[in-house]
N, C-alpha and C positions, 0 to 999 in steps of 0.2 A: 689132281690136275685142276688148275684154277680156271673158272669160267669168266668170259668177258662180261656176261650179263646174267644176273639172277632175276628171273621174271616170276612175280608172285601173282598167281591166278591164271587159269587155263581157259578163260573165256575168249571172246573175239579179240579183245585188246591184246592179251598175252600171246595168243597164238599167231596173230598177224605180225606182232612185233618180233616174235621169234623167227618166223619165216623170212621176213625182210632182213633181219640182222644176220641170219645164217647164210642166206642165199645171195643177198645183195652186197653185204659187207664182210662176209667171211668170218663172222664172229662165232664163238662157241657159247651156247646158252643152256641154262638150266631152268626149267619151269617147275615150280612147286605148286601143288593144288591140294586144298583140304579135302575135296570130295574124292570119290573113287572113280571119276571119269573126267574127261576133258570136255570143253564146250560151254562151261558155265551154265547160266540159265537158258541158253539157247540149245542145250543138249536135247536130242530126241532119242527115243528108244522104242522097242516093241514091248508091249505089256504082256502079261501072262497068257493073254488070249490071242496074241499075234497081231494086235492092232498097233500101228505106228502112232505114238502119242507125243505130246509136248508136256513132260511131267512138271515143268516149272512155269506153266502158263504158255499161251500161244505166242509164237514168234513169227509174225507176218513180215517177210522181207520185202522192202520196197525202197526205192531210191530215185533221185533225179540225177545222180552222178554216174555218168558213163564210165569214169575212171574206176569207181568202186565196183561197178558191175563187171567190168572187164577184168579187174584184178581177181575177184572171187570166181570168175568163170574159168580160171586156170585149174580150179579144184572141184568143179561140179558142173553138171548140166542143169538145166532149169525146166520147170513146168510153170505155166501161167498161174499166178496166185489170184484166183477169183474170190477175193475176200468180201463176203457178204455178211451183214450183221442185221439182226432184228432187235428191237427193244420192247420188252414186256412191261406194259403199264395198263392199269385199269382193266385187267383180265383179257387183254388182247395184245397182239404183237404188231408193232408199228415198223414201217420202213425207216431205216436209220443208217447213216446220218440223215438229218432232216433234208428232205428233197420234195419235189413236186408230188410224188406219190404219198408222202406223209401228209401233205396239205389236203390231198383228195380224200385220204382216210378221215382226216379231222372234220372236213365239211360234209362228207358223205356223198360226194358227186365228182364228176369229171371237171377238171379246171385247167388253167394254163399259167404260164410263167408270169404274165402281166398281172393276173388277179392275185397270185401268191405274193408277188412283190408289193402290190398295193396293200394287202392284208398285213404283211410284215412291217411295212412302213407305219401302219396304224398301231402296231403293238410295241415297236421298239421304244426303249427309254434312252434318252440322250444324256450323256455325261460329258462334262467339260474335259475330263481325262479319265480313261479306264484304268483303274488301279488294281483290280482283283478279278478273279474268275467269275464271280457273280455278276459284276458289272459287264464283263466281257460278253456273257450270254444275254443279259437283259438288253444290251445295246444292239444285239443282232436279231433276237427273236421275241423279246418281251417276256412278261412274267408268266403267262399261261404255259408256254412251252418250256420255259426255265423250270417251273415247278414240276411239269410232267416228265421231262426227259433228262434233266441235268442235276437238279438239286439233290435228290435222294441218292442217286448213284455216286455223285462226287463226294457227298458227305460220308457214305459208307466206305468208299475207296480210301479216303484220306483221314477219316475220323476227325474232321473239322468242317466248319461251314465254308462253302465256296468263297465267301468274302474274305477268308483268311489265307487264300491261296493266290499265287501269282496268276495273272491273266493267261500265261502260257499254258496252264493246265487244260483249261476248257477251249482255248484257241486251237488246240491240236485237232479238234473235230470240225470238219468243214460243214458249211451250210450252203445248200444248193437250191435253186429255184427251177431246175429242170429234172427230168426223170433219170437221174444218175445216182444209183444206190451203192456205188463202190464205197468201201470203207475209207479209202485214201485217194488222194489226187496224184500221187507220184507217177512219174513217167514210166518207170520200170516196177512192176509188181509181179514177183515170182517166188518160187520156193525151190530149194535144192531137190533135184529129181529123185535122188536116192536117200534123202534125209540130211539133216545137219551133221549127224554123227559121221556120215561118209565124207562130207566136205572137210570136216576137221581132220579126220584120219588121213585123207589125201594130202592135206596141207602139211601135216607132220612128216609124212613120208618123204616129201621133197627135201627136208632138212638133213636127212641122213644122220651120220654120227656126229654132226655138229650140235645136235639138240638132244638133251636128255630130259625126260619128264619123270617126276616123282609124285605119285598120287598119294592121297591120305597123309599129306605132309604139310606142316606149318612152316612158314619161313623162319620162325624162331629156332627151328631145328638145324638150320644151315649156318655154319660158321662164317664169320666175316672174312676169314682167310680164303674162302672158296670162290669169291667173286670180286670183280672190280667195280661194276656198276649194277644198280638195281632198277627194275621197272615194277612199280607197285600198282596193282589194279584193284585192290581191296578198298575198304572205307578209309579215307584219309585220316579221320579222327582216331581210328583204331591203331593206325601206324604210330601215332604219337601218344598212344596209351591214354587218349581222352584228356590230355593235360589241360586243355582249354575249355573242356566241357564236351558233352556228347552231342553230335549232330543227330537230328531226328530222321528216321527212316520208316517206311512201311514194309511190313512183311506179309506173307501169304500162306494160307493153308489150303490144301487141295483134297477133294473127295472124288474118287473114281467110281463110276457105275457102268458095268458092262451089260449089254443087251444082246444075248446070244442069237435071238431070232429076228433081229432087225438089221437090215443093211445100213439104213440111216434113220436116225430118230428125230433130229431137228430139221427145220427148213433150211438152215444155213450153218456155216461153221461156228457162229457165235451168237448167243442170245444174251442181251444185257437185261438186268433187272433193276429198275429205278426205284421201286417201292422200298421204303425203310422197313416194312414188315417182313420182307424177304431178306434173309441174312447174307446170302451170297450175292456177288455183283454180276457174275456171268457164268454161263455154261458153254463149254467148247467141245465140239465134235470134229476132230482133226481129219477124219476121212473125207470131208467135203473138199479139202484143199490138197491132201496128199494123193488123192485119186486112187488110193489103195483098194484092190479087189480082194476082199477077204470076208469070210462069214462072221457076222456079228459086228457090233460097233461099241465104242467106249466114249462116254461123255465125262467131262471133268468139271466139277463145280469149284468155283474160286471164292475163297473167303478172306478178305483183307483183315489184317490184325496188327496190333501195335508191335513194334519191334523191340525185343529185349535181347540181352546178350545170350548167345548160343543159337539164335535163330538166323535165318538167311535174310540179309537186307536186300530188298528188291528196288524200292523207289526212294530217292532223296525227296524230302518234303520241301517244295519250292515256295518259301515265304520270306519275308524281309528279315526275320530273326535268324533263320538258318543261313541265309545268304551272308549276313554279317559275320556269323561264326565261321562259316567256311572261308571267308576272306582272311580271317586271322590264321587259319590253318594253312591257307595258300601262301601267305606271307612267311610263315614259319618254314614251309617246305622249300622256299627259295634260298634258305641258308644252307641247304644240303647240296653239295656239289656232285654227288654221284648217285642220287636217287631221283627217279622221274615218276610222276603220277599220271596214269592214263585211265580212261574208261569212265563209265557212269559213276562208280563209287569213288574212284581215285580223284575225280574232278568235281564231284558232287553236282552233276548236271543230269537232267532227265533226257538223255540221249537215246536216239533210235540206233539200231544195229549199224546201219550204213554210216551214220555220223561217227560212231565209235571206230569203224574201219577207216574212214577218211582221216580222223584225228591221228590214228596210229600210223597210217601211211605218210602223213605229213611229218610226224615225229621221226620216222625212219629216214626220210630224205635228208634230214638235217644232221644225221650222224656223220661224223668225220671219219 
């Protein structure tokens, strides 16, 4: 039986595309996924100790889009995502993102917004035009805090100097002059009440027999005769067998550590490590945000690493060179009448979850 759509990848892009195509447009879809589960990097699961973890790194859902939240609310209830982060530097933990509390820690006394803004004004470096992530931070907080809070972490995360990265990388982190230590500014900050895995399973169930999913399957195993159109959510350069060259990505390695006698180990869900002497970039303790009541806790250390074939690509590397190469692949993709590229890897953009969902909903609306 021929499928209307072959969807490559069962992450947010692929699953949302399948749901809309099946339920809104009456299409028959086949999803193929290399891993043995759906959900992509947003997948969560219970570890061997019964702790609900994010095995591919933390996924903090947040959005300013009412449409995206309302859509996903069809498949899950929510709990408030109280995302708090500390940054470990100089043998102490700092309030982060930078806010008035950070400034008070730095000067060693109580302060106020006016004093902090005056101090920042004296530290900032002016640029005629901000062209990279180093300049983006220097123009906001100056060299002292750039060196303390951003330089080492960013260099470890991307394996290059911040001056080699697009301003968008470090501009993702807000700077505040009030006592607001939320990790994000978004209007809606929440987490699926029963886990991402439950959200994804609920979504799939709504599609009924219009959707088939094959796990542990590469799209090369599917005959062209089985489908009419394809939605590809993997790396766009891999789709074209790297014929124009390989786009750069960053990958990750994770180390888990369970503490059977601790309810919670960290002061918050995430602690960042800016020192170059500490190899990992962050430790994550998911119980802070899942609100799970269980004995023991698990923390996960995250180690960025260079991406090579056979690894999971996590982050497109946003610089001018990669942007130019992606544009060549995008131009090449436009010659294909029946293949559509979606998602962070398919469009080579450092998108958040809600942005991926919004992109896919927009794509589905334009289906005839």
